[in-house]
Backbone as JSON Lines, residues from 0, in Angstrom:
{"i":0,"aa":"M","n":[226.45,-65.29,62.94],"ca":[227.9,-64.52,63.98],"c":[229.12,-65.09,62.94]}
{"i":1,"aa":"A","n":[229.82,-63.92,62.42],"ca":[231.02,-64.71,61.62],"c":[232.01,-64.61,62.63]}
{"i":2,"aa":"I","n":[233.19,-65.32,62.6],"ca":[234.27,-65.51,63.27],"c":[235.61,-65.27,62.15]}
{"i":3,"aa":"R","n":[236.28,-64.22,62.93],"ca":[237.32,-63.9,62.03],"c":[238.74,-63.79,62.55]}
{"i":4,"aa":"T","n":[239.47,-64.6,62.0],"ca":[241.08,-64.94,62.66],"c":[241.66,-63.47,62.42]}
{"i":5,"aa":"I","n":[242.2,-62.89,63.55],"ca":[242.85,-61.94,63.17],"c":[244.22,-62.08,63.51]}
{"i":6,"aa":"Q","n":[245.55,-61.9,62.93],"ca":[246.72,-62.25,63.31],"c":[246.96,-61.24,64.65]}
{"i":7,"aa":"P","n":[247.87,-61.92,65.37],"ca":[248.54,-61.09,66.55],"c":[249.15,-59.66,66.04]}
{"i":8,"aa":"N","n":[249.17,-58.68,67.05],"ca":[249.67,-57.29,66.65],"c":[251.24,-57.54,66.44]}
{"i":9,"aa":"S","n":[251.79,-57.27,65.53],"ca":[252.87,-57.22,65.39],"c":[254.24,-56.45,66.19]}
{"i":10,"aa":"D","n":[253.49,-55.3,66.73],"ca":[254.23,-54.17,67.63],"c":[254.21,-54.9,69.08]}
{"i":11,"aa":"R","n":[253.55,-55.99,69.49],"ca":[253.82,-56.62,70.81],"c":[254.44,-57.9,70.95]}
{"i":12,"aa":"P","n":[255.07,-58.16,71.56],"ca":[256.12,-59.24,71.99],"c":[255.22,-60.37,72.11]}
{"i":13,"aa":"L","n":[255.14,-61.59,71.31],"ca":[254.34,-62.93,71.54],"c":[254.53,-63.67,72.73]}
{"i":14,"aa":"L","n":[255.7,-63.3,73.39],"ca":[255.81,-64.1,74.61],"c":[256.45,-63.31,75.58]}
{"i":15,"aa":"K","n":[256.03,-63.76,76.78],"ca":[256.42,-62.91,78.39],"c":[257.79,-63.07,78.24]}
{"i":16,"aa":"E","n":[258.29,-62.42,79.46],"ca":[259.52,-62.39,79.87],"c":[259.76,-63.9,80.2]}
{"i":17,"aa":"N","n":[259.02,-64.59,80.85],"ca":[259.12,-66.1,81.26],"c":[259.1,-66.85,80.32]}
{"i":18,"aa":"G","n":[258.91,-66.6,79.07],"ca":[258.88,-67.77,78.05],"c":[257.46,-67.99,77.81]}
{"i":19,"aa":"S","n":[256.34,-67.55,78.59],"ca":[255.16,-68.33,78.04],"c":[254.46,-66.98,77.23]}
{"i":20,"aa":"P","n":[253.43,-67.71,76.61],"ca":[252.65,-67.11,75.53],"c":[252.12,-65.68,76.16]}
{"i":21,"aa":"D","n":[252.02,-64.55,75.54],"ca":[251.47,-63.33,75.72],"c":[249.77,-63.77,75.7]}
{"i":22,"aa":"V","n":[248.95,-63.15,76.34],"ca":[247.6,-63.23,76.58],"c":[246.94,-63.33,75.11]}
{"i":23,"aa":"Q","n":[247.37,-62.52,74.38],"ca":[246.84,-62.1,72.96],"c":[247.24,-63.25,72.06]}
{"i":24,"aa":"F","n":[248.49,-63.64,72.11],"ca":[249.05,-64.58,71.16],"c":[248.42,-66.05,71.75]}
{"i":25,"aa":"N","n":[248.25,-66.37,73.14],"ca":[247.5,-67.65,73.39],"c":[246.35,-67.71,72.82]}
{"i":26,"aa":"S","n":[245.47,-66.64,72.66],"ca":[244.24,-66.83,72.18],"c":[243.93,-66.9,70.59]}
{"i":27,"aa":"W","n":[245.05,-66.32,70.02],"ca":[245.15,-66.55,68.63],"c":[245.68,-68.05,68.47]}
{"i":28,"aa":"L","n":[246.65,-68.74,68.87],"ca":[246.78,-70.0,69.13],"c":[245.7,-71.06,69.28]}
{"i":29,"aa":"K","n":[244.87,-70.84,70.06],"ca":[243.49,-71.43,70.41],"c":[242.43,-71.33,69.3]}
{"i":30,"aa":"I","n":[242.66,-70.26,68.69],"ca":[241.47,-70.14,67.49],"c":[241.94,-70.75,66.39]}
{"i":31,"aa":"I","n":[243.68,-70.78,66.02],"ca":[244.14,-71.41,64.98],"c":[243.81,-73.03,65.29]}
{"i":32,"aa":"T","n":[244.0,-73.43,66.56],"ca":[244.11,-75.07,66.78],"c":[242.66,-75.68,66.67]}
{"i":33,"aa":"D","n":[241.9,-74.69,67.13],"ca":[240.5,-75.2,66.99],"c":[240.25,-75.16,65.23]}
{"i":34,"aa":"R","n":[240.42,-74.36,64.45],"ca":[240.14,-74.32,63.29],"c":[240.91,-75.34,62.43]}
{"i":35,"aa":"D","n":[241.95,-76.06,63.03],"ca":[242.98,-77.02,62.48],"c":[242.05,-78.06,61.59]}
{"i":36,"aa":"L","n":[242.78,-78.51,60.31],"ca":[242.28,-79.4,59.3],"c":[242.41,-80.6,60.21]}
{"i":37,"aa":"I","n":[241.54,-81.66,59.93],"ca":[241.27,-82.96,60.45],"c":[241.36,-83.78,59.35]}
{"i":38,"aa":"V","n":[242.26,-85.05,59.05],"ca":[242.1,-85.83,58.13],"c":[241.85,-87.11,58.52]}
{"i":39,"aa":"G","n":[240.91,-88.05,58.01],"ca":[240.53,-89.08,58.55],"c":[239.82,-89.96,57.32]}
{"i":40,"aa":"T","n":[239.54,-91.43,57.77],"ca":[238.89,-92.15,56.44],"c":[237.4,-92.2,57.06]}
{"i":41,"aa":"G","n":[236.48,-91.68,55.74],"ca":[235.17,-91.9,56.47],"c":[234.55,-90.69,56.9]}
{"i":42,"aa":"S","n":[233.08,-90.58,57.01],"ca":[232.51,-89.37,57.17],"c":[232.92,-89.2,58.69]}
{"i":43,"aa":"P","n":[232.87,-87.98,59.38],"ca":[233.13,-87.55,60.76],"c":[231.69,-87.6,61.4]}
{"i":44,"aa":"E","n":[230.71,-87.49,60.73],"ca":[229.23,-87.64,61.44],"c":[229.33,-88.47,62.29]}
{"i":45,"aa":"S","n":[228.75,-88.21,63.4],"ca":[228.68,-89.06,64.82],"c":[230.04,-89.77,65.2]}
{"i":46,"aa":"V","n":[231.03,-89.5,64.73],"ca":[232.43,-90.09,65.0],"c":[233.31,-89.2,65.65]}
{"i":47,"aa":"V","n":[233.68,-87.91,64.8],"ca":[234.5,-86.88,65.39],"c":[234.22,-86.06,66.01]}
{"i":48,"aa":"E","n":[234.56,-85.5,67.0],"ca":[234.33,-84.45,68.0],"c":[235.07,-83.3,67.58]}
{"i":49,"aa":"A","n":[234.3,-82.13,67.35],"ca":[235.12,-80.87,66.92],"c":[234.24,-79.78,67.38]}
{"i":50,"aa":"N","n":[235.05,-78.62,67.09],"ca":[234.35,-77.34,67.44],"c":[233.76,-76.93,66.3]}
{"i":51,"aa":"Q","n":[232.68,-76.19,66.33],"ca":[231.99,-75.44,65.27],"c":[232.87,-74.5,64.22]}
{"i":52,"aa":"G","n":[233.3,-74.79,62.84],"ca":[234.19,-74.39,62.11],"c":[235.38,-75.12,61.78]}
{"i":53,"aa":"T","n":[235.24,-76.26,62.07],"ca":[236.64,-77.14,61.86],"c":[236.17,-77.8,60.62]}
{"i":54,"aa":"T","n":[237.41,-78.11,59.68],"ca":[237.2,-78.73,58.38],"c":[237.8,-80.39,58.47]}
{"i":55,"aa":"Y","n":[237.29,-81.01,58.05],"ca":[237.72,-82.42,58.21],"c":[237.49,-82.9,56.55]}
{"i":56,"aa":"M","n":[238.84,-83.51,56.18],"ca":[238.81,-84.34,54.84],"c":[239.06,-85.62,55.16]}
{"i":57,"aa":"D","n":[238.16,-86.57,54.33],"ca":[238.25,-87.96,54.05],"c":[239.06,-88.35,53.09]}
{"i":58,"aa":"D","n":[240.08,-89.06,53.44],"ca":[241.24,-89.34,52.84],"c":[241.13,-90.59,51.96]}
{"i":59,"aa":"A","n":[239.69,-91.19,51.98],"ca":[239.43,-92.26,51.13],"c":[238.22,-91.88,50.66]}
{"i":60,"aa":"G","n":[237.82,-90.52,50.5],"ca":[236.41,-90.37,49.75],"c":[236.33,-90.22,48.5]}
{"i":61,"aa":"T","n":[235.44,-90.52,47.69],"ca":[235.29,-90.34,46.41],"c":[235.13,-89.07,45.69]}
{"i":62,"aa":"A","n":[234.96,-88.62,44.5],"ca":[235.26,-86.98,43.93],"c":[234.08,-86.44,44.87]}
{"i":63,"aa":"S","n":[232.9,-87.25,44.99],"ca":[231.69,-86.12,45.32],"c":[231.6,-86.29,47.27]}
{"i":64,"aa":"A","n":[232.57,-86.83,47.77],"ca":[232.71,-87.02,49.36],"c":[233.78,-86.94,49.92]}
{"i":65,"aa":"I","n":[234.39,-85.68,49.85],"ca":[235.82,-85.53,50.41],"c":[235.56,-84.63,51.56]}
{"i":66,"aa":"L","n":[235.3,-83.41,51.58],"ca":[235.32,-82.24,52.47],"c":[234.33,-82.16,53.16]}
{"i":67,"aa":"Y","n":[234.24,-81.87,54.52],"ca":[233.01,-81.67,55.08],"c":[233.73,-80.38,56.37]}
{"i":68,"aa":"I","n":[232.42,-79.79,56.85],"ca":[232.52,-78.48,57.68],"c":[231.73,-78.72,58.76]}
{"i":69,"aa":"K","n":[232.11,-78.56,59.99],"ca":[231.7,-78.78,60.95],"c":[230.56,-77.63,61.3]}
{"i":70,"aa":"R","n":[229.19,-77.41,60.7],"ca":[228.41,-76.26,60.79],"c":[227.93,-76.17,61.97]}
{"i":71,"aa":"D","n":[227.34,-77.27,62.8],"ca":[226.74,-76.94,64.33],"c":[227.67,-77.4,65.35]}
{"i":72,"aa":"A","n":[227.44,-76.4,66.51],"ca":[228.61,-77.04,67.54],"c":[228.4,-78.07,67.98]}
{"i":73,"aa":"D","n":[226.82,-78.51,68.19],"ca":[226.43,-80.04,68.85],"c":[225.14,-80.31,67.92]}
{"i":74,"aa":"I","n":[224.33,-81.12,68.33],"ca":[223.25,-81.64,67.93],"c":[222.61,-82.26,69.22]}
{"i":75,"aa":"A","n":[221.84,-81.77,69.86],"ca":[221.35,-82.45,71.36],"c":[222.26,-82.6,72.36]}
{"i":76,"aa":"G","n":[223.84,-81.55,72.29],"ca":[224.66,-82.04,73.39],"c":[225.79,-83.01,72.67]}
{"i":77,"aa":"D","n":[225.64,-83.73,71.42],"ca":[226.58,-84.58,70.82],"c":[227.46,-83.38,70.02]}
{"i":78,"aa":"K","n":[228.66,-83.44,70.16],"ca":[229.69,-82.62,69.5],"c":[230.4,-83.48,68.41]}
{"i":79,"aa":"T","n":[229.69,-84.56,68.28],"ca":[230.42,-85.55,67.13],"c":[229.47,-85.25,65.91]}
{"i":80,"aa":"Q","n":[228.02,-84.88,66.07],"ca":[227.34,-84.38,65.24],"c":[227.27,-82.9,64.84]}
{"i":81,"aa":"G","n":[226.5,-83.0,63.44],"ca":[226.74,-81.36,63.06],"c":[227.3,-81.03,61.8]}
{"i":82,"aa":"W","n":[228.11,-82.27,61.07],"ca":[229.08,-82.14,59.93],"c":[228.02,-82.11,58.89]}
{"i":83,"aa":"I","n":[228.49,-81.0,57.88],"ca":[227.89,-81.25,56.76],"c":[229.22,-81.36,55.41]}
{"i":84,"aa":"L","n":[228.65,-82.03,54.4],"ca":[229.34,-82.39,53.23],"c":[229.43,-80.83,52.5]}
{"i":85,"aa":"T","n":[230.67,-80.69,52.02],"ca":[230.54,-79.4,51.16],"c":[231.26,-79.71,49.62]}
């Protein structure tokens, strides 16, 4: 299943009259936040909990071990596992 992030409709207001986010905009913000880049030191495997599709950059990595993608949602229920080196 492919997940594609679609920008909010520009013809609709982003905020309700009370200042809270519109439902569509709130959903979009959640998707963007879940896909945010995480920066840390070392491998994220078994250390960093994240949603499937998240990107992690090792700021101390060597030339061949810098960028990881959270491929699996979890392994045996553990959300810190499922990272692959790209």
